[in-house]
PATOR-657766 format. One record per residue (C-alpha): residue in three letters; x, y, z; residue number from 1. Coordinates in pm, whole numbers, plus 32768, in hexadecimal, padded with zeros to 4 digits. Example, Ala and Ser with C-alpha at 12.3 -4.5 7.8 and 13.67 -1.06 7.14 Angstrom:
BEGIN
ALA, 84CE, 7E3E, 830C, 1;
SER, 8557, 7F96, 82CA, 2;
% end
This chain:
BEGIN
MET, 94D4, F1FD, 67D2, 1;
SER, 95B9, F299, 68E6, 2;
ALA, 96FA, F27B, 6970, 3;
GLU, 962A, F17A, 6AAD, 4;
HIS, 95B5, F0A4, 697D, 5;
ARG, 9574, EF45, 6A15, 6;
PHE, 9570, EE21, 692C, 7;
THR, 9451, ED2F, 6933, 8;
LYS, 93CD, EC09, 6893, 9;
GLU, 9312, ECC3, 67BC, 10;
ASN, 9414, EDB8, 6731, 11;
LEU, 9569, ECB9, 672E, 12;
ASP, 950E, EC44, 65CE, 13;
ALA, 94D5, EDB3, 655B, 14;
CYS, 9621, EE16, 65CD, 15;
LEU, 96BF, ECEF, 654B, 16;
LYS, 9601, ECFB, 63E7, 17;
GLU, 9670, EE7B, 63F1, 18;
LEU, 97DD, EE10, 640D, 19;
ALA, 97D6, ED02, 6314, 20;
LYS, 9754, EE03, 6202, 21;
GLU, 9860, EF04, 6261, 22;
PHE, 9956, EDEC, 6264, 23;
LYS, 9910, ED8B, 6115, 24;
LYS, 990A, EEF9, 608D, 25;
ARG, 9A5D, EEFD, 60DC, 26;
ASN, 9B14, EDD4, 60BE, 27;
GLY, 9A2B, ED55, 5F93, 28;
SER, 9994, EBF5, 5F94, 29;
LYS, 9AAB, EB1F, 5F35, 30;
MET, 9B57, EB07, 60CF, 31;
PRO, 9A37, EA89, 61AC, 32;
ALA, 9A85, EAF6, 6321, 33;
GLU, 9A3C, EA53, 6484, 34;
ILE, 99CC, EAC1, 65B0, 35;
ILE, 99AA, E9C6, 66E9, 36;
LEU, 9893, EA65, 67F2, 37;
VAL, 98F2, EA04, 6955, 38;
GLY, 9868, EA9D, 6AA9, 39;
GLY, 974E, EB5E, 6AA5, 40;
ALA, 971E, EB78, 6934, 41;
ALA, 9738, EA10, 691A, 42;
ILE, 963E, E9DB, 6A56, 43;
LEU, 954B, EAD9, 698C, 44;
ALA, 9560, EA13, 6845, 45;
GLN, 9502, E8E8, 68D7, 46;
TYR, 9441, E8F7, 6A2D, 47;
GLY, 92F1, E9CD, 6AB2, 48;
PHE, 937F, EA1A, 6C0E, 49;
ARG, 947C, EB12, 6BC0, 50;
GLU, 93B2, EC76, 6B74, 51;
MET, 94E9, ED2D, 6B05, 52;
THR, 9656, ED6F, 6AC6, 53;
TYR, 971F, EED3, 6A95, 54;
ASP, 9801, EE2B, 69AE, 55;
ILE, 9868, ECF8, 68C8, 56;
ASP, 997B, EC2A, 6937, 57;
ALA, 9A2B, EB83, 67ED, 58;
VAL, 9B26, EAC7, 6764, 59;
ILE, 9B52, EB7B, 660A, 60;
LEU, 9BED, EAD4, 64DA, 61;
ALA, 9C01, EBC8, 63C7, 62;
SER, 9CBA, EC94, 62F6, 63;
SER, 9D21, EE0D, 6356, 64;
ALA, 9BC6, EEB3, 62BA, 65;
MET, 9B2F, EE04, 63EC, 66;
LYS, 9BB1, EF10, 64D1, 67;
GLU, 9B21, F03D, 63F3, 68;
ALA, 99D2, EF69, 63B9, 69;
VAL, 9994, EF60, 654E, 70;
ASN, 99F5, F0CD, 656A, 71;
ARG, 9915, F159, 643A, 72;
VAL, 97E4, F070, 64C7, 73;
GLY, 9816, F0EA, 6630, 74;
ASP, 9814, F246, 65B3, 75;
ARG, 96E0, F207, 64E0, 76;
MET, 9618, F16A, 65F2, 77;
GLY, 9697, F221, 6707, 78;
LEU, 9735, F109, 679E, 79;
PRO, 9863, F133, 68BD, 80;
ASN, 99BA, F120, 682D, 81;
GLY, 9A44, EFCC, 685F, 82;
TRP, 98B5, EF2F, 6849, 83;
LEU, 9993, EE03, 678C, 84;
ASN, 9ACA, ED9A, 6830, 85;
MET, 9BCB, ECB0, 6888, 86;
ASP, 9C22, ED40, 69F2, 87;
PHE, 9BB4, EBFA, 6A93, 88;
LYS, 9D01, EB66, 6A0D, 89;
LYS, 9DB3, EC1D, 6AFD, 90;
THR, 9CEE, EB53, 6C07, 91;
THR, 9D0B, E9FD, 6CB2, 92;
SER, 9BD5, E985, 6BFF, 93;
TYR, 9C7C, E987, 6AB4, 94;
SER, 9CF8, E855, 6A1C, 95;
ASP, 9DA1, E827, 68C3, 96;
LYS, 9CA3, E6E7, 68B2, 97;
LEU, 9B72, E7C7, 6880, 98;
ALA, 9B71, E794, 66EA, 99;
GLU, 9B80, E650, 66F4, 100;
VAL, 9A82, E5F5, 67F4, 101;
SER, 99BB, E71C, 6746, 102;
VAL, 9836, E6A5, 66B5, 103;
TYR, 9796, E767, 6580, 104;
TYR, 9699, E863, 65D9, 105;
ARG, 9643, E940, 64A6, 106;
THR, 96D4, E9A5, 6349, 107;
PHE, 9680, EB53, 62F2, 108;
SER, 96A1, EBC8, 619C, 109;
ASN, 9745, EA90, 6121, 110;
ILE, 987B, EB1A, 61A5, 111;
LEU, 987B, EB1D, 630B, 112;
ASN, 9874, E9C9, 63BC, 113;
VAL, 982B, E9E3, 6540, 114;
ARG, 986B, E8B6, 661F, 115;
THR, 981B, E861, 679F, 116;
LEU, 9846, E7A0, 689B, 117;
ALA, 97A7, E67F, 693B, 118;
ALA, 96FD, E67E, 6A96, 119;
GLU, 9845, E5CE, 6B34, 120;
HIS, 9957, E692, 6AA3, 121;
LEU, 9875, E7E2, 6B1E, 122;
ILE, 9854, E765, 6C73, 123;
ALA, 99C3, E70A, 6C7C, 124;
MET, 9A2A, E84F, 6C0A, 125;
LYS, 9956, E910, 6D29, 126;
LEU, 99C9, E82F, 6E09, 127;
MET, 9B53, E89D, 6DCA, 128;
SER, 9AF9, EA00, 6DD1, 129;
GLY, 9A00, E9C1, 6EF6, 130;
ARG, 99CC, EB32, 6F49, 131;
ARG, 98CF, EB7D, 706A, 132;
TYR, 9882, ECCF, 6FF2, 133;
LYS, 9812, EC95, 6E82, 134;
ASN, 9739, EB8B, 6E0E, 135;
ASP, 9837, EA6A, 6E03, 136;
LEU, 97A3, E983, 6F14, 137;
SER, 962E, E9B9, 6EB2, 138;
ASP, 967D, E97C, 6D52, 139;
VAL, 96FB, E81C, 6D93, 140;
ALA, 95A3, E7EC, 6E82, 141;
GLY, 94CF, E894, 6D68, 142;
ILE, 9572, E787, 6C60, 143;
LEU, 9556, E676, 6D28, 144;
TRP, 93D8, E6CC, 6D7E, 145;
GLU, 9379, E6FA, 6C1A, 146;
HIS, 93EF, E5C1, 6BA9, 147;
GLN, 934F, E512, 6CCF, 148;
LYS, 9209, E5BA, 6C74, 149;
ASN, 9238, E550, 6AF3, 150;
GLY, 926E, E3F7, 6B60, 151;
CYS, 93F5, E3F3, 6AE2, 152;
PRO, 94B6, E40B, 6C15, 153;
VAL, 9602, E44A, 6C18, 154;
THR, 96EB, E34B, 6CC0, 155;
GLN, 97ED, E373, 6DC6, 156;
GLU, 98A5, E28C, 6CD2, 157;
ALA, 987B, E38B, 6BAC, 158;
ILE, 98F7, E4CA, 6C7F, 159;
ASP, 9A39, E3D1, 6D1C, 160;
ARG, 9A7B, E378, 6BA7, 161;
ALA, 9A6F, E4F0, 6B36, 162;
VAL, 9B5C, E57C, 6C79, 163;
THR, 9C3F, E483, 6C2B, 164;
VAL, 9C52, E4F3, 6A9D, 165;
LEU, 9C3A, E646, 6ABF, 166;
TYR, 9D3B, E67D, 6C09, 167;
GLY, 9DD2, E53D, 6C36, 168;
GLY, 9CEA, E4CF, 6D76, 169;
TRP, 9C43, E562, 6EB7, 170;
GLU, 9D77, E5E1, 6F6C, 171;
GLN, 9D7F, E72F, 6EC7, 172;
ILE, 9BF6, E74B, 6F1B, 173;
PRO, 9BDE, E843, 7037, 174;
GLU, 9B5C, E79E, 717F, 175;
SER, 9A0F, E84E, 715D, 176;
SER, 99C2, E801, 701C, 177;
LYS, 99ED, E66C, 708F, 178;
ASN, 991E, E68D, 71BC, 179;
LEU, 9806, E71B, 70EB, 180;
ILE, 97F2, E61C, 6FCF, 181;
PHE, 981E, E507, 70A8, 182;
ALA, 9719, E58B, 718F, 183;
ALA, 9632, E5B8, 704D, 184;
PHE, 9669, E438, 6FF2, 185;
ALA, 9626, E3B1, 715D, 186;
SER, 94E9, E4B3, 7185, 187;
GLY, 9455, E4A3, 701F, 188;
ASP, 9395, E5EC, 7089, 189;
TYR, 9416, E6BE, 6F6A, 190;
GLU, 933B, E7C5, 6F72, 191;
SER, 933F, E820, 70C2, 192;
LEU, 94D9, E803, 7098, 193;
TYR, 9497, E8F3, 6F68, 194;
PHE, 93B4, EA20, 7012, 195;
ASN, 949F, EA0A, 7143, 196;
ASN, 95FA, EA3D, 70B5, 197;
ALA, 953A, EB52, 6FC4, 198;
GLU, 94C9, EBEF, 7122, 199;
SER, 9648, EBD2, 719D, 200;
GLU, 96CC, EC5A, 7086, 201;
LYS, 95F9, ED91, 705D, 202;
LEU, 963F, EDCF, 71C6, 203;
SER, 97D1, EDBC, 7195, 204;
LYS, 97CD, EEA2, 7085, 205;
GLU, 9723, EF96, 7129, 206;
ILE, 9805, EF84, 724D, 207;
LEU, 9931, EFB8, 7170, 208;
LEU, 9896, F0C7, 70AA, 209;
ASP, 985F, F173, 7214, 210;
PHE, 99CD, F11C, 7245, 211;
ASP, 9A26, F1C6, 712A, 212;
LYS, 9986, F30A, 715F, 213;
ASN, 99F4, F307, 72C2, 214;
TYR, 9B5F, F2AA, 7264, 215;
PRO, 9B90, F334, 7112, 216;
ASN, 9CB8, F277, 705B, 217;
GLU, 9CDD, F18E, 715D, 218;
LEU, 9C17, F053, 70CC, 219;
ASN, 9CD3, EF49, 701D, 220;
SER, 9CC8, EDE0, 6FBB, 221;
ASP, 9DCC, ED89, 710D, 222;
ASN, 9CDD, EE04, 71FA, 223;
ILE, 9B8A, EDE3, 7177, 224;
ASP, 9B4D, ECAA, 722E, 225;
ALA, 9BD2, ED56, 7383, 226;
ILE, 9B00, EE6A, 7352, 227;
LEU, 99CE, ED84, 7320, 228;
GLU, 9A23, EC7D, 745C, 229;
GLN, 9A35, EDB4, 7527, 230;
ALA, 9908, EE1F, 74C9, 231;
SER, 9856, ECD1, 74D7, 232;
LYS, 98D3, ECDE, 7672, 233;
LYS, 97F4, EE16, 7696, 234;
LEU, 96B3, ED9A, 75FF, 235;
% end
């Protein structure tokens, strides 16, 4: 695997299995570890619409041996530095309630318990993040679409409860995210919403990459929205 490694539904479990084996070798078998998958990895584990993610965002509950195990597995499998990380804890989408709302996914090597999040909590996190240049809003639509196809739709009430539990209510959710979710339930056309947002996110990413190429070191979290708004006026 190269530095451009992409995690897919097919190889995610293989990486976690190797991690469990390495952790067990370094830490022994008496003290288990727990990982709660969030973001793209959680979606890969549970759904079919998302093709890949570049890293695995997670809450990691383990001894210090886990850090070395992550590095060793990364070196052995050619994974990028930080392939499993907790960087998302620095973002607005993090909530200290994630552990208590997490649900069981799989156990590897009888030592690594992996958990993830139910649809409504994943949607709440994606709405809170609401980045126009990532997969946040298309992921929301994709989750709604897949549950609709499977005959177990995610209700607006469930999402409302999830937003309240994780963030205390809708006040902190970006306006663009609120507009999307309310429009989604009004139309019920999650398929179109997914493809439209995926295309929009792809375009936004290209705009930001082009800006960064033309104006190195000028792009930052404070000016991203303004850059995208200015670019949209020229289209």
